[in-house]
C-alpha positions in Angstrom: -2.8 12.3 8.6 -1.4 13.2 12.0 -3.2 10.2 13.6 -1.2 7.9 11.2 2.0 9.4 12.7 1.2 7.6 15.9 0.1 4.4 14.1 3.3 4.1 12.0 5.7 3.3 14.9 3.2 0.7 16.1 3.2 -0.8 12.6 7.0 -1.0 12.5 7.2 -2.6 16.0 4.5 -5.2 15.3 6.2 -6.1 11.9 9.5 -6.7 13.7 7.7 -8.8 16.4 6.0 -10.9 13.8 9.2 -11.4 11.8 11.0 -12.4 15.1 8.2 -14.9 16.0 8.2 -16.4 12.5 12.0 -16.8 12.7 11.8 -18.5 16.1 9.1 -20.8 14.8 11.4 -21.8 11.9 9.0 -20.3 9.3 11.6 -18.7 7.1 9.1 -18.2 4.2 6.8 -15.8 6.0 9.1 -12.8 5.4 11.6 -11.8 2.7 13.4 -8.6 3.5 13.5 -7.0 0.0 9.8 -7.8 -0.4 8.9 -6.4 3.0 10.9 -3.2 2.3 9.0 -2.9 -1.0 5.7 -3.2 0.8 6.8 -0.5 3.2 7.8 1.7 0.3 4.3 1.4 -1.1 3.0 2.5 2.3 5.2 5.5 2.2 4.1 6.5 -1.3 0.4 5.9 -0.4 0.8 8.7 2.1 3.3 11.0 0.4 1.5 10.9 -2.9 -1.9 9.5 -2.1 -2.4 12.3 0.5 -3.2 14.7 -2.4 -5.9 12.4 -3.7 -7.3 12.0 -0.2 -7.8 15.8 -0.1 -9.9 15.5 -3.2 -11.9 12.7 -1.6 -12.6 14.8 1.5 -13.5 17.9 -0.5 -16.0 16.0 -2.6 -17.6 14.4 0.4 -17.9 17.7 2.2 -19.4 19.4 -0.8 -22.0 16.6 -1.3 -22.8 16.5 2.4 -23.4 20.3 2.6 -25.6 20.3 -0.5 -27.6 17.1 -0.2 -27.6 15.5 3.2 -31.1 14.3 4.2 -30.7 13.7 7.9 -28.8 15.2 10.9 -26.6 12.7 12.8 -25.7 13.3 16.4 -22.0 13.0 17.1 -22.8 12.4 20.7 -24.7 9.1 20.0 -22.8 5.9 20.3 -25.5 4.2 18.1 -24.8 6.8 15.4 -21.1 6.0 15.4 -21.8 2.3 15.2 -24.2 2.8 12.3 -21.6 5.0 10.5 -19.0 2.3 10.9 -21.3 -0.3 9.5 -22.3 1.9 6.6 -18.7 2.6 5.8 -17.8 -1.1 5.9 -20.7 -1.8 3.6 -19.6 0.8 1.1 -16.0 -0.5 1.4 -17.2 -4.0 0.5 -18.6 -2.7 -2.8 -15.6 -0.6 -3.5 -13.4 -3.6 -2.8 -15.5 -6.0 -4.9 -15.7 -3.7 -7.9 -11.9 -3.2 -7.6 -11.6 -6.8 -8.5 -14.2 -6.7 -11.2 -13.5 -3.5 -13.2 -10.1 -3.0 -14.9 -9.9 0.7 -14.1 -10.2 0.1 -10.4 -8.1 -3.1 -10.4 -5.3 -1.0 -11.9 -5.1 0.8 -8.5 -6.0 -2.1 -6.2 -3.6 -4.6 -7.7 -0.9 -2.9 -5.8 -2.2 -4.3 -2.5 -2.1 -7.9 -4.0 1.3 -7.6 -5.7 3.3 -9.1 -2.9 3.8 -12.9 -3.0 4.2 -13.0 0.8 1.5 -12.5 3.4 2.5 -10.7 6.6 1.9 -7.5 8.4 4.1 -5.5 6.0 1.8 -6.6 3.2 -1.0 -4.7 4.9 0.9 -1.5 4.3 1.3 -2.2 0.5 -1.3 0.3 -0.4 -1.9 2.1 -3.7 -1.1 5.7 -4.1 -4.2 6.3 -6.3 -7.0 4.6 -4.3 -8.6 7.8 -3.0 -9.2 8.8 -6.6 -11.9 6.1 -6.7 -13.1 5.4 -3.1 -15.2 8.6 -2.8 -17.6 7.3 -5.4 -18.7 4.5 -3.1 -18.9 6.6 0.1 -21.0 9.5 -1.3 -24.3 7.8 -0.2 -23.1 8.2 3.4 -22.8 12.0 2.7 -26.4 12.0 1.3 -27.6 10.1 4.4 -26.1 12.8 6.6 -23.0 11.2 8.1 -20.9 14.2 9.2 -17.5 14.5 7.5 -15.6 14.2 10.8 -17.5 11.0 11.5 -16.8 9.7 8.0 -13.1 10.3 8.4 -12.9 8.7 11.8 -14.9 5.5 11.0 -12.9 5.3 7.8 -9.7 5.3 9.7 -11.0 2.7 12.2 -12.0 0.5 9.3 -8.6 0.8 7.7 -6.6 0.2 10.9 -8.7 -2.9 11.7 -7.6 -4.4 8.4 -3.9 -4.3 9.4 -3.8 -7.2 11.8 -5.6 -9.7 9.6 -2.5 -9.8 7.2 -0.7 -12.6 8.9 0.0 -16.3 8.5 0.8 -16.8 12.2 -2.8 -16.7 13.5 -4.9 -19.7 12.7 -8.7 -20.1 12.7 -10.7 -18.2 15.3 -13.9 -20.2 15.5 -17.1 -18.2 15.4 -15.2 -15.0 14.7 -14.3 -16.3 11.3 -18.0 -16.4 10.5 -18.7 -12.8 11.5 -15.5 -10.7 11.2 -12.7 -10.5 8.7 -10.0 -12.6 10.3 -6.5 -13.7 9.2 -8.0 -17.1 8.0 -10.5 -15.7 5.6 -8.3 -12.8 4.5 -5.6 -15.2 3.5 -8.1 -16.6 1.1 -8.6 -13.1 -0.4 -4.9 -12.7 -1.1 -4.5 -16.2 -2.7 -4.0 -17.1 -6.4 -5.6 -20.5 -5.9 -8.6 -21.1 -8.0 -11.0 -21.2 -5.0 -9.5 -17.9 -3.7 -10.2 -15.7 -6.7 -12.6 -12.9 -6.1 -13.6 -13.9 -2.6 -13.9 -12.4 0.9 -14.0 -8.7 0.2 -15.1 -7.4 3.7 -13.2 -4.9 5.6 -14.3 -5.6 9.2 -17.4 -7.7 8.7 -17.4 -10.9 6.6 -21.2 -10.9 6.8 -21.4 -8.9 3.6 -19.6 -11.7 1.8 -22.0 -14.3 3.2 -25.0 -12.1 2.2 -23.8 -11.5 -1.4 -22.3 -15.0 -2.1 -18.6 -14.1 -2.1 -17.5 -15.9 1.0 -15.4 -19.0 1.1 -13.6 -20.8 3.9 -9.8 -21.4 4.0 -9.0 -24.9 3.0 -6.8 -26.8 5.5 -5.3 -29.2 2.9 -4.3 -26.7 0.2 -1.4 -24.3 0.7 -2.2 -20.8 -0.5 0.0 -19.2 -3.1 -0.2 -15.4 -2.6 0.0 -12.7 -5.2 -1.6 -12.2 -8.6 -1.7 -14.3 -11.8 0.3 -11.7 -13.7 3.1 -11.1 -11.2 4.8 -7.8 -10.7 8.3 -9.1 -10.7 9.8 -5.8 -9.6 10.7 -4.0 -6.4 9.8 -0.6 -8.0 6.8 0.8 -6.1 6.2 3.4 -8.8 6.0 0.7 -11.6 3.7 -1.3 -9.3 1.2 1.6 -9.2 1.1 1.9 -13.0 1.9 -1.5 -14.4 -1.7 -2.5 -15.1 -2.6 0.9 -16.5 0.3 0.6 -18.9 -1.2 -2.7 -20.1 -4.7 -1.1 -20.3 -3.3 1.7 -22.5 -1.8 -0.9 -24.9 -5.0 -2.9 -25.0 -7.0 0.3 -25.7 -4.8 1.1 -28.7 -5.4 -2.4 -30.0 -9.2 -2.3 -29.4 -11.6 -1.4 -32.2 -14.2 1.3 -31.8 -15.2 3.4 -28.9 -17.2 0.6 -27.3 -14.3 -1.7 -27.5 -11.9 0.8 -26.0 -14.3 1.6 -23.1 -14.7 -2.1 -22.4 -11.0 -2.3 -21.8 -11.3 0.0 -18.9 -14.9 -0.5 -17.7 -15.8 -4.0 -18.8 -16.0 -6.9 -16.4 -12.7 -8.7 -15.9 -12.5 -12.3 -17.0 -12.1 -15.2 -14.6 -8.6 -16.5 -15.0 -7.9 -20.0 -16.2 -7.5 -22.8 -13.7 -4.0 -23.0 -12.1 -1.9 -25.4 -10.0 -0.7 -23.3 -7.1 2.2 -25.7 -6.6 3.9 -24.3 -9.8 4.0 -20.7 -8.5 7.5 -19.5 -7.9 8.1 -16.3 -5.9 10.0 -13.5 -7.5 13.6 -13.5 -6.3 16.0 -10.8 -7.5 18.8 -12.5 -5.5 19.4 -9.5 -3.4 22.7 -9.9 -1.4 22.3 -9.5 2.4 24.5 -6.4 2.4 22.3 -4.8 -0.2 19.1 -5.7 1.6 20.6 -4.3 4.8 21.4 -1.1 3.0 17.8 -1.0 1.8 16.5 -1.4 5.3 18.6 1.4 6.7 17.7 3.8 3.9 14.0 2.9 4.3 14.2 3.8 7.9 15.6 7.2 7.0 12.9 7.6 4.4 10.3 6.8 7.1 11.7 9.7 9.2 11.1 12.0 6.2 7.6 10.7 5.8 6.8 11.4 9.5 8.1 14.9 9.0 6.1 15.3 5.8 2.9 14.1 7.6 3.5 16.4 10.5 3.6 19.5 8.3 1.4 18.5 5.3 -1.5 20.6 6.4 0.7 23.7 6.9 3.1 23.3 3.9 2.4 25.4 0.8 1.3 23.2 -2.1 4.7 23.6 -3.9 6.6 22.5 -0.8 4.4 19.5 -0.3 4.8 18.5 -4.0 8.6 18.9 -3.8 8.8 16.9 -0.6 6.7 14.1 -2.2 9.0 13.9 -5.2 12.0 13.6 -2.8 10.4 10.8 -1.0 9.2 9.1 -4.3 12.7 9.2 -5.7 14.1 7.7 -2.5 11.7 4.8 -2.6 12.3 4.1 -6.3 16.1 4.2 -6.3 16.3 2.1 -3.1 14.1 -0.5 -4.7 16.2 -0.4 -7.8 19.4 -0.9 -5.8 17.9 -4.1 -4.2 17.1 -5.4 -7.7 20.6 -4.8 -9.0 19.7 -2.1 -11.5 22.8 -0.2 -12.7 20.7 2.9 -13.4 19.4 2.7 -9.9 22.9 2.5 -8.4 23.8 5.7 -10.3 20.6 7.4 -9.3 21.0 6.5 -5.7 24.6 7.9 -5.8 23.2 11.2 -7.1 20.4 11.1 -4.5 22.9 10.7 -1.7 25.0 13.5 -3.1 22.0 15.8 -3.4 21.1 15.1 0.2 24.6 15.9 1.4 24.6 19.2 -0.5 21.1 20.0 0.8 22.2 19.4 4.3 25.2 21.7 3.9 23.6 24.5 1.8 19.9 24.8 2.8 18.9 26.9 5.7 16.3 24.3 6.8 14.8 21.0 5.7 11.2 21.8 4.6 10.7 24.1 7.5 12.6 22.0 10.0 15.6 24.0 11.4 19.0 22.4 10.9 21.3 23.4 13.7 25.0 23.0 13.0 25.2 19.6 14.8 22.2 18.3 12.9 23.6 19.6 9.6 26.9 17.8 10.3 25.2 14.5 11.2 23.0 14.6 8.1 25.9 15.5 5.8 28.1 12.8 7.3 25.3 10.3 7.1 24.7 10.9 3.4 28.4 10.6 2.7 28.7 7.5 4.8 25.8 6.0 2.9 27.5 6.8 -0.4 30.6 5.0 0.7 28.5 2.0 1.8 26.8 2.1 -1.6 30.0 2.0 -3.5 31.2 -1.0 -1.4 28.0 -3.0 -2.1 28.1 -6.1 -4.4 27.7 -4.9 -8.0 28.1 -8.2 -9.9 24.4 -8.8 -10.2 22.2 -10.2 -13.0 20.4 -7.7 -15.1 17.4 -6.0 -13.5 13.9 -6.8 -14.8 13.0 -4.8 -17.9 10.0 -3.3 -16.1 12.2 -1.9 -13.3 
């Protein structure tokens, strides 16, 4: 987790650079501020909540490795590291592929596809529940003897590589498009177009797709419509993580017999009906600029909390980590609701800011971080100023989506 602390500032900087370049190029449709903030909120929750699931992933891997590993791998061998990375990417391909084919896994993975934009912020739109399932596909690596530390490092390399391919600003890259996952063939993976469905699953190497018949080239004459066929239509990152599961629960209640109910969760997903991508309309909650700016500022403050959370996660008692996670979760949900115009979210955000102001004044520290008098005064004043800003924001908005 601490390695991600150094990656997060790089993510933020490159997102700003990409947005600036897109603006200078006149490509206004590459970014939408409320959507980008929502993607970043998903990234926050994937760390603040998904970190607990990741601990389960690691514990299971270590247990299987210690009990069943067949070979001893040298951590001093470059070849061993390369082999471990290739094995990890191979197992990632199958996890990714099954996540598009099995409803239980799709319910988690759909989070990453829920944005109708394709940019670097989309790369951070990660599910909070993914680690509950990924370990199943990586256990063969433990049996083969890949040491846990090697597993963790190559997994991080695989994940970080996938960040840069989420962009519309990089075109085709020639021969690299035939070997590696590149922006061109990953754009296909995020498309709703008929030819894009269930294609290009690779993490680093697109060779797996070529080997198993799931590769397709990006079409020059057909604009890609990003997102999913059943759109999220919400800026609520919590609802995004559970929307599909709510649908599956309803389908399970309606299904007959045990076999039918199990098929709802574990049966193969049906191929969607043909669709004209030109009819796709992006979700637009008509967020005023002042409200979007408020969301951006509050996200930045939430990111500071996340960095502090990650820095102390391994040392925090469980109850402290859980409490901190809830604070971060509430922040992301209420900020998203404010950008949607939800009256309940405006009220909840007011309460959140008041609670932060009281906590700054009354608590001896902030989850182990000392609060000198000056820091306490700044935090309290900042929360109160944000509350005044919130009250001044435009309130005459259309009703928020029912799902929010």
